[in-house]
N, C-alpha and C positions, 0 to 999 in steps of 0.2 A: 194636559195630563201629563206626568213625569214620564219620560225615557225609560226605557226597562236599566240602560246603564244608570241614569241618575238614580233610580230608585234603589238599585243596588247599593252604590255608594252610600247613601244616606239608611238604610236601615242597618247596614252593617260600619257605619260611621269611619270607613275606609278611604283616602286619600288617594286619588286618580292611579299617581303612580304607584302604590303600593297594590291597589287593586292589580293593576296591572302582574305585578312581580308574582301576588297569589296566584293568579289564572296561571301564571306561568309554572308555578311551582308544582300546583294541583295536577297539572296537564304533566309533568313530569313523574310526580308521585303515584299519578294512574297506571302510567307507562311500566314504571318497576317495580306494580303492586304484587307482583308474584315474588319479586327477589325478596321484599322487605316481610313478605307472609315467612320465607322460605327459611329467612334469616333467625326468625324467633323460634325456629324449632331447631338445636343443636345437633347436627351431621353424627349420627353413633361412629364408634370407633372400629378399625379395621385390622384386626389383628393378624388374620392373613397367614391361617395354618390349619393342617388336618391333623386334629387332637386324641389322642389315646390316653387310656388309662397304663398307668407304669404296671408292667408284669413281673411278677417275682424271678423270672429267667431274665429280664432285662436287667433288675435291680441286680443279680449275682454278675451278669456279664460286664455290666458298667461300673461296677462297686458304688454302688449306690449306698446309703444308709438306711434307708426303708422304701417303700412302694410310693411313698407321695407324691406328687406333681405328675405334670402330663409331660407325654412323650410326644413330641413334634415330627409326624409321620413325614409330613411335606409342607414346606413353606412356598407361599405365592411370590412370585416375582415382583418386585415394586411396592411391597406390603410392608407394613409397621417394623416387623419382626425383619426381613428380607435388608431392610435400610437399616437395622440396626447389628447387622453383621450375626444374628442367629442363626443357625445352619438346622436342619433336617439330623434328628437323631438327638438333640439336644433335650435336656429334661427341666423343662420350667418349673420351677419350686416355690417363687413368691413373686409379688407384682407390689411394689411399694413395702408396705408394713402387713400386706395380707399375705398369708400362708397358701398356697394352692395343694390340695390334698386330692381331688380328681376332677374328672371333666365336668362331671355332674354339678359340681360345687363352683368349678371355675366359669362356667357359661355365664352365669346370675350374676357372679364378681365383676364381668367384663362391663356391664350393661352400666355399672356406674361412671366410666371414662367416655370422654367425648374426642372428638377429632380436634388435633393442636394439644392435647393433655402431653405432659412430659411424666414419665416414669421411671423407676429404678427394676431393674429385672433380675432376680437371682436364677441362676441354671447350672447346670450340671454337663460337662462336655469329656465327655471321655474318663470320669469320675470324680474331675476336678471340676470344685466349685466356683463361678465364675459370675460377675456381677456388672453390669451395663447400663446405659441410659438409651430410653426408648421414646422417642415423641409418635403419638398415634395418627395416623394416617384418616382421612375421613374415607368410609365404607365406600365403594364403584359404584356408581349412578348407573342408572338404566341411560344408554345413550342409542340414538338414530341418526343414520344418514339424510330421512326418508321425510324425518318430521321433528318438531320439538319437542324435548322432555322438560316439564315445570315441576321443580320440587316446593311444594306448597304446603300448607298447614291448615287445620280447623280446631276451633277450641268447642270442644263437648262437654260443658259444666266443668267437673275438676279436670277432664281428659284434653290432653294437645296431642291431637291426632296428623301425622304426618300424611300427605296426601301426593299423588303422584300423577301429574296431567299430562297427558300429548294430546297435540292438536296439530294438525295440518299446518306447513309451512305458507305463508302468505296472510296478507289483511283480509278482513272480513268475519261474518259470523256465522257459525256451523251449529249444526245438531250436536247435541251431546248426549253421554251414555254413562251414568253413574254404575257402576259395578260393587253386587252385593255379595260379598263373601259366606260362603257355608259354614257350617258348625265346627270349632273347633280352633286351633292356636297357630299358624304359620304366617310367617312374613311373605308378603308380597315383593320386599324387595331385597330381592336375591336374584344373582346370577343362574342358580342353578333353579330357580321358579320359572321354569320355560312358559307355562301356562298364561303367567302373568305378561308376558312381553307376545306371547301368542296373539292375547285380548288386544294389544296396542296394536301390534302390527297389521293386524285386520282388520278393524276397525277402524282406526285411524287414515289407514292407509284408501279405507272408500271416502274419506273425508268428515270423518266424526271427531271432536272432541272426547276423550276418553279420561274419568277421572275415576282412579283406583283409592280408597280407604284404607290406611294400615290399623288393624287393630289395637286398642290400647293394649301397652304393655309389651308391645311387636315391633322389631325396628326401630326406627328414632323414636317411634310415639312413647308419651308419657302419662303417668297417670294409674288407674286401676292395674295390677296385674290381670295379662288376659284371663287367665282359668277362673277366675275370681271376678271376673266383671259381671254384670247382670243383663239380663236380655235389655231391660229399659235403656242402660246405659251404653249398648251397642245400637241397639233403635237410634237414639239421640247422638251418635257421632255418623251415623246413615244421613240424618235431619240435616244435619250440619253442612254434611259435603252438599247436598241437593241444594240448600241455599245457597251456597258459595257458587258451586258450578251456575247455578241462575242468574249470577250477578257478575261474572266473566264477563267482560268488554267482546270476548270473540264468540261467545256463547248467546244461539238465538234462544233465547228464553221459553218461546214458546215450545219448541222441539226438542226438550230433554226427554230422555229415557231412562228406564231403570234396567240392567240387566242379572236378576237375582240367580244364584247357585245354591240347591238344596237349601239350606236354613234361611238363605238370599230371596226364596221365593215365598218364606215368610214373612219377612222383616220388609220386602218391597211394597206392597199393598197397606202397610200399617204408615209408613213415610207418607205414601202417595195419597193417604188420608189427610194427613196433616201439610203436605205441599205439592198441590198436583201436577202430575207430570203429562206428557203425551201419549205415554205407553210402557209398559211393563213386559218384560221378557221371564220368563220363569223356566229354570230346567231341575229338572231330578228333585223336586220338592215333594212337599204335604201341602195341600189345600183345603179339599171341598170338606173332607173329614176332620174331626178332631185330634191332636197328637195322639191322643192315649187310645184311640181306636187302630190307627197307624200303626204303634208298637206292638199292641198285641199282634195284630194281624202281620206285621214281619217278622215278629220273634216266630211265626207256626211256620211261616214261609223259607227262612234261612235253617232252620231245624231240618225241615223234608228236604232239602237242597241239599246237607249234609247229611243224610241217607240215615238219621234218626228212627229207630222203633219207633211207631205211632203209641204205642203204651208208655215210653218214654217221654214222647213231646206231650202227652197230657200234664205230667208232672212239672217238666219244664214251664207249662204254661199256667200251672198253678202257682209255680214260685214268682214266674213274671208279673201275675195278677197281683200277688201278695206285695212283691217291689215296689209298682207302680202305686198300688193303694196308700202304702206308708207312707211312700215319699212324696209322693202330688196330693193326697187327699188330707192324711191326718200328719204331714207336713215332717215326718220325722226325720233326726240327723240318720245318716248312712251308715254308722258305727252302730246306733242304738238297734237297726233293723236288722244289721247282718248278725250283732250278738244277741238276738231273740230268735231269729230266723236265716240261719247260715247258710239254707239253699238260696237265700236271694242274691247272696253277692254276686253273681258273674251278670246279674239284670242290673247291677247299681254301678256298673263303669261308666263313666259320660267325661269326655271331654271339658267338660264346663262345671260353673259351681250350683249346686244341685240347688238354690234359688233361680238359676239361669232357666234350669228346665220345668220350675213350677210353674213360671210365669208362661211358660211357652204353653204348658199343659191347659193351663186356665184361658187359654184363649178360644174365641168363636173365629174359627179362621174363614168359614164362609162369611161371614158378616162383615170381617174385615174388607174380603172382595167385592161385596156388594156396595161399601162405603165409596170405592171409588168410580170415575166413569175415564175411564182411560182405554186406547186400545190395548188389546191383552193377547201374547203370544205364547203358549205352554208349549214345552219341548221335553218328551219322556225318550231318553236311551232304550231302544228293543233289549239291552244287555244289562240296563240298570236293576240291580237286585236290591239295593237301598231302598229307591222307591215305585210306586208304582204308578202304571201307566191308567188306571181307571181313577188315580185322583187326579191326574193333571186333563182327563177327559170332562170330570166332573166343575174343578176350576173354569172350565170354558162354558161348562152347560149352566154355572152359578152366574158369571157378569152377563152370558147372553140372556137371560131370565130377565134382566133387569135392563140391559142395553144390547139388543138385538142387532149380531152380526159383529160385534165391538171384537170378539174373540175368536182366538183360533188355536185347535190343537193338531200338532203335530208328534208322529213316532219316529223317531230318527233309529236305521238299522246302524248295526254295526258300530255303537257307541254305548258304552256303560257312564257309569255315576261320574266316573272322572274323566269323562272322554278319552280313555284308553278305546284302541280300538279293536272289536270284541264283541264275536258274532251272538253267544249266548249268556246268557247270566251265568250258568255254571261255571263256563270258562272265567267271564269275568272274577266270580269268585274264588277261584282256584290260583290265578294270577295276580290277585289286588295288589299284595306287597311286593311285586317286582317294577324297582323304579324306570327299568328301562323299556317298558310296554311301549310300545307306537302308538301316537296320538291320532283322533280323528277331529278336525277340527272345522269338520263339516259344519256344526251346529254355526259358527260365527260367520259363515258365509251365508247361511239360511238368516240369520239375525242382521247381519247389514242389509242385506236385500231388502229384507218385512220394514226395517226403520227408514230405509229410502225411499220405499213405496208408500208409506206413512207420510212422509214428506212434501213429496212430489204431490199426494193427495189433498193437503191442504195451501 
């Protein structure tokens, strides 16, 4: 019988010296896999300023020809603008050949530039027009003194998505968690995203690898603009994320979990039905009931919380039912529905494309939970007025009906939908737009303890 070494040589027809070199190259390639992946997706440019629209008062005060451009209220030290000697109070009016109209127009314009790109800026300082050259610096990355931070990426059909992976320092294989975001478009890769950092600090600090996936069109991610992304595209992104996570050399592929927030709790069981995981945690989600049932009841609840008279609530509910019917069932365009039924307008404002919501509306959510064979933890914040406690209890009931004892339901005091430290739903509703709300990260402690318990039990 041929030795394994001889068989390898003969099969690939590789000389032994070349084979040794190839094995060394493969070893080096494997060790630098994360770096190679990250290089495939360019880092976005870091302008480094607080931007404001130019007012008529500023136009007069600074002797500007018009109100076009963006006012630089603050400049971050060591940013692209700071290194180009641009100062707070300057007015940017053009970048290369592109005119700058206002903040709303300028932000999407910036996305075409990457770190290291050289550009020409046109700006006004104290009424005088100036130009200067600027080299874009890369957007600051997440850092930690206690764990490693790896910027990588995954391909999901036509979309190329940034991933941020945090792992404990040292060798070995660790349990891992994929974070699944909720509805809407917000970057996970920003110094102001305290929640994203808190997840890594808490879970990785307890000995777990954590992967977060940037939505398409957000941050460094390339592909379909986030608000035009379909539900199926979003699911595919997380599916590719979980596949990549399981293949990582420092991940125990048998101890991979998913933590889904809000819509993430809808997506997680769909992904897990295609790529099995050890467990799923869902917070602030919809589950046992279908989406249309949830939307109707939530509309009534929030109208009651607002103190709306009951006869007016009946009118609101009729408009909501009409909006959902024509959008989800008849699949009519939003503008056509509003043109025919103007009262439906307040009920057709969603952060995602219509087709996204239609896909969600067509899901059998109970069936998706029955498809999986995983441990399940469902948690509802007691002050969460966006989701329902009974939906979380129902998810646990559905899972346990097929796999007795595998699901647990917990009600979390002093926590709302966004993990703000709120005691009541009414308090949360009144303060939901306050960015300075204190956070309650007790959920993360519950999640890490539950995961480690499941890992030890196996």
